[in-house]
N, C-alpha and C positions, 0 to 999 in steps of 0.2 A: 851559742851563748854570746851576748853582747855585754861589754863592760866598759864604762867610761868614767874616768876621774874628772871632777869638775875643776877647770883650770884656775878660776879666780872667784872670789866671793865679793859681794857688793861692798862699796865704800860710801859713806855719807860725808859729803863735803860741806861743812858748816851746818848750823842748826837752822832748819826751815822755820821761818816765822809762823807759817800756818800750824806747824806741829807745836811750836812753843806756846801758842795761845789756845791750843786745843786741850781738851781733857779726855782721858781714857774712860770709857764707860764700863770696862771690865779689866780684870788683872791679866798680866802676862803669864802664859803657860808654856813651858818648854817640853820638848819630847824627851822623856827619860824612860827608856826601855823599848821594847819591840811591839809594833802594832800591825795588825792585818786589816785591810780595808778593801772595799770594792773599787774605790777610786782614790788616787793620790793626785793632788794639785800642788805644784811647786810655785810659790809666789802668791802673797796675799795682797795684791794690788787690784787694779780695775779688772784685768783679765781673769785672774785667779778667782776673785770673789764672784764675779759675774758667771764664770763657768760653774762654780759651786751652786749658785742660786738656780741656774738653768737645769743643772743635774737634779736638784731637788724637785723641780717641776716635772721632769721627765722620768726620774727613777726615785720616787719619794722614800722607798724602803731601803735604798742602798746606803752603805756606810762610806762617808766621804771624809778624807783627811787632807788638811792644807798644811804645808810646811813653809815657813818664811825665814830667811837668813837674819833679818833684822826684827824690828817691832812694827806692828801695823801702824801705818801713817808716818813712819820715819823715813821710809825709802822714797824712791822716785815718785810714787803715787801721791805723796804728801808734799811734793816740791814744785808742782806746776802752778800755773796762774789761775786755775779754777774756772776755766771756760768749757762748757759742754756745747759745742757748736754744731748746728744742723746744716748750715750752708757750706760750700766748698772752702777748704782751708789748707792750702799746700805750703808748708814752711820752706820747701826746697827752692822756691822761686819767689820773685817779687809780687806776682799776681796770684790771687786766690782762686781764680776760676779759669779754665781753659776756653770758656765760651761755647763749648759743645753742649747743646741743650740736653741731649739724651744722657750723656755722661753725668751732667750736673744733676738731673732728676734722679738718676740711680744712686748717686752718692748721697743725696739728701734723704732719699727713702731709707737707705741703710743707716745713716746717722740718726734719723728720727726713730727708727726702730730701737736703736740702742738707748736713746734718751727716754723713750717711753718705758723701756725696761727699767732704767734707773729711777724714773719717776715713781713707778710702782713700788720699787724697793724703798725709796725715800718715804713714801706714805706708810707702807707697812711697818717700817722700822722706826717711825716716829721722828724723822729729821725735821728740824725747825726751818723756817724761812731763811735764817742766817746761814744754814748749811746747804740748802737746796732751794734756789730762788730762780724761777722761770721768768726772768725780767728782760731778757734780750741783751744785746751788746751793741756798741758803736765802733765802727771803723773810723778812727780819727785821722784827719789829714792836716799836715802843717806846712806843706809845700805845694807848688803848682803840679808837680808830678803826682803827689798824693791825691790831689783833687781829681786828676785824670784817671788814676787807678780806681778811685771810688766811682766815678762816672762809668767806667768800663765794667766794673763789678755790678753796678746797678743795672746796666743794660743786660748783662748775663742773667741776673735775677729776674728782670722783666721778661726776658725770653722764655724763662721757665715758669712764668706766672706766679712769682714769689713776691710777697709783701716786703716793702722796704720804704724808708723815709730818709730824704736828704735833709741835713741840718746845715744852717749857715754859721758864720763865725759868731754872730750874736747868740744864737741858740746854744752853741758849744760853750760860750762864756757863761750863760745862765746855768748850765749844768755843772761846769768845773771851776768857774771864777777865774779862768786862765785866758789870757790874750794870745796864747801860743798857737791855738788851732784855727785854721781857716774854714774848716767844714767837717762834716761827718756823715756817715751812712749808718742808719739804725736798722737792724734786722731783729724781729721779735722772737725768733725761735730758740735763741741760745738760753742755756741755763747757767747761772753763776753758782758755783759751789765753793764752800770752804773745804779744800781737798782733804786735809788731814781729818777733819770732823766727818766728812762723808765716808771715807774709808773706814774709820773707826766705828761709826754707827752701823755701817753695812756689815762689818765683821761681827759686831755685837748682835745684830739681827740674825745672823747665821749660826751663832755659837751654840744655840740650844740643839741644833740638828747636825752641825758640822764640827768636827774636832780641828781646832786651829792651834798649831804649835809654833810659837815665835822663838827667836834666837836659836833656831834649829836649822842651820845651813846644810844643804845637801852637799856632801863631799864626794860621793860617787853614786852612779846609777847603773845597775846591771839588769839584764834580762836572762832568765834561765827557765827553759821549759814553759814558755808562755807567761811567766810571772816576772814583774818588775820589783826590784828591791832598791830603795833609796837609803843610803847610809848617812847618818849624821854623827856628830861627835859623841852623842850619848844614847843612841838608839837607832832603830831602822823602821821603815814602813814598807810593807809588802802589799802589792796590789796588781791586778791583771792589766789595769789601764792607768796611764799617767798623762796629765795635761801640764805642759810647761807654760806658765804665764810669767816669764822672766824677762820679757822684752829683749833688750840688747844682749843680755847675759846668755841668750840661747847659744851664742858661739862659744861660750865657756863650757857648755855642755857638749861641744864637739860638732855642732850643726851650723850650717850657713857661714862657715868661716870664710873670711875674705870677701863677704858679700854685704856686710852691714856697716853703716857709718855711725860712730858713737859721738854724738854732738853734745858738748856741755853747754847748758843754758844757765845764765847767772841772774840772780834776783836779790832784792833787798826789801826789807820792811821797816818803816819808820817806827820810832817810839810813839806811844799814844799822845794825842794832843786834844784839847777840848773841842767838842763838837758844837759849841755855842757860837756866838758872834765871830770869835776869832777863826774857828774852823770853817765857817761858812764864807767869810770874807777871803780867806786864804785858799780855799779849795772847793767851794761850792756846796752842792747838795750832799746829804749824808752818805749816799752811796752812788757810785757809777762805775762803769767798766769800759775801758777803751782798748781796742786792738789797733795797731798801726795800719794805716792805709797801705803801706809797704810792709810786707810780711817780715822783713828783717829789721823793722823799727822797734820802738818801745811799747810794751804792753803795760798798762797802768790800771790799777784798781784802787778805789777808796772804799773802806769798810768802816762802819760805825756800830758801836755797841756800848750800852750803859753810859752814854754821854761822852764817850771817847772815840776818836777817829784815828785811823792809820792809813798810810799810803803804801801800796805794794807796787814795785816797779821791776820789770824784767826786760833786760836788753843786753846785747852782746852774746856772741857764741864762739866756741872754738871746737875744732875736731881734735880728738885725742885718742891714742891707742892705749893709754893707761887709764886707771880708774880714779885716780886722786888728783885734784887740782892743788897746785902749790899755794902756800900762803901769799907769795908774791902775786900770783895770778888772781887770787880772791881779793886781795887789796886793790889791785888795779881795776878790777871790775866794780868794786864798791865805789871807787872814785868816779868811774864813768856813770854809775847810777846817781851819785850825788850831783854831778854836773847836769845830767838830764833832768833830774827833779827840780833843781834850782832854776833852770831855764824856763820851766813850765809854771812853777809855783814859788816865786821869790819870797812870798810871805812865810814859807815854811823853812827858810834858810837856817833857822836856829833849832829846828827839830831834827835830832840825830837819827841815824839808822840804828835800830836795835838788833837786827838780824840780817846777815848776808849769807847766801848759800848757793850751791850749784846743784843741778840735777841733770841726768844724762838722758838725752833723747836718742831714739834709734830711727835712722832713715835708711832706705835703700835707694840706689841710683835711679831705678825705674819706678819708684814710689809705689811699691807693692808690699804687702805684708809677708812675714815669714810664717806661713800658715799651712797646716795640713798634717797628715799622718806621716811622720818622718821615719819611724820604725814601727814594726807591728805592735800595736797597743800603746804607742807613744805619740802624743799629739802636741803640736806647737801652736801657740796663740800669741805670737810675738811680732815685733817691729811695727810700731804705731804711726810712724812717719809724721811725728810732730803734733799729733792730736790724740794723746793717750787716753784722755778722759772718755772720749767717745769711741775711738777706733779700738782701744783695748777692751772696752766693754763689749763691743760688737764681736771682737775676736774670741772672747771668752764664751759668749753665747753660742757662736758658731762652732767652736771646738767641742762644746758639750753635745751639740746636735750631731756633728760628724762622728764623734766617738760612740754615740748611742745609735747610730744609723737612723737618725730621725730626718726624714725628708722635709725640706721647706724651700720655698721660693727664694728666701734670703740666702740660705746656704748655697743653693745652686748658683746664684749670682755671685756670691762672695768667693766661691771656688774658681770662678772664671778669671784667673789671672796667672801670669807667668811666674817663674822663680825670680827672686832677687838676683840681679846681674852682678857679676864680679867687679870688685874695685881694682884699681891699679895696685901693684905691689908697693910696699913701703920702701923708701920714704916718699915715693912719688904720690901716694894717696894723701899723706899728711901735708905735703907741700901744696898739692893741687887743690884739695878741699879747703884748706885754710886760706889759700889765696882767693878762692871763689867767695868764701864767706866775707873776707875783708872787702872785696870789690862790691859785693851786694850791700854791705853796711855803708860803704862810702856813697854808693848810689842812693841809699835811703836818706842820707843827709840828716836834716832836721827831724825826720820821722823817728830817728834813733835817739 
């Protein structure tokens, strides 16, 4: 018999702007009572929902239950910047690509498999262009170092035979109306999503065939005689197989402890401002999406709907062993966002932030996922290494294939990685990781 109590439950730090401007297409349903299923999925984010959809493809007659501690779209999956990126994107260093052509091709093939899976879901579940937009993204450079990084990234893409376009300062100004940027690198394969909308519409699309219970946190998980039982505050789910799509919270379930870095990423969204002459003069075209040329810089998006525009900015990171960011920390990060926004768009200085929030990323030292069958009948699809929209989608797909013993080329390649390596003990991990983050942010300079 295996029995584990869940160490901690998720915490939401601030209200995500994406969630605040999103509308739920279906009511909240909690677990009240006992349920038996063929499959239990814990976590209704990118990994969990993708695993459910893939299971429906592979086992259409099976009963699938999803439990989520919060509400769909309120957790980490609704708190990212909304980029589904096909080309290499490694947040743990300043450069996006190692330059190894074969590794680059493999990563892109896996990312594109996940994006294609998401695109099929978006079409089937009726997502609008505002929710799922395959329009590409720009790596924006504001320094000489950023320009060098873009050139290096472009060379890596060229070596892999990938389309890309360099933009000069004038072209960046035409897009953003900002003099801040000296150049950019456009790649066409990225999809821009409204993450809270995407997750909610995905869940709504599954809800006719999958039972999704929200506000139903798993407090313990035990196996007895080949059957798993997940306890919640008001009921339990029993199933022979369980997929954990809980990202960094996998260590709170007793697995991969001391191996995963929990990185807080901070973001803010402005209040709406008119998208007419004022909006165009102050911030350019109705929509655009910028990643920093240095991965530790500022990610910025402009969105427009019904004649109103907003700017979303994400920059600054901290490593934490706890789940909640203090009010002081949140205020400090919102001020950093204000400074970064004003430097780029002085015409928006009078437009306040309406929402500021934090979301937790999960990284491993050796940049590998926490994936596989970790106990008999218990599967992990966790640790997205800073690109949860795509990597967690892929992990959910692969977990469903692994759990159903479905052979595929992508699964064989995805399984070919080592375990996440151990972190130093605390407080050395906290000191070392935060020092490294700070050094990388200083190196990024005006990119941040």
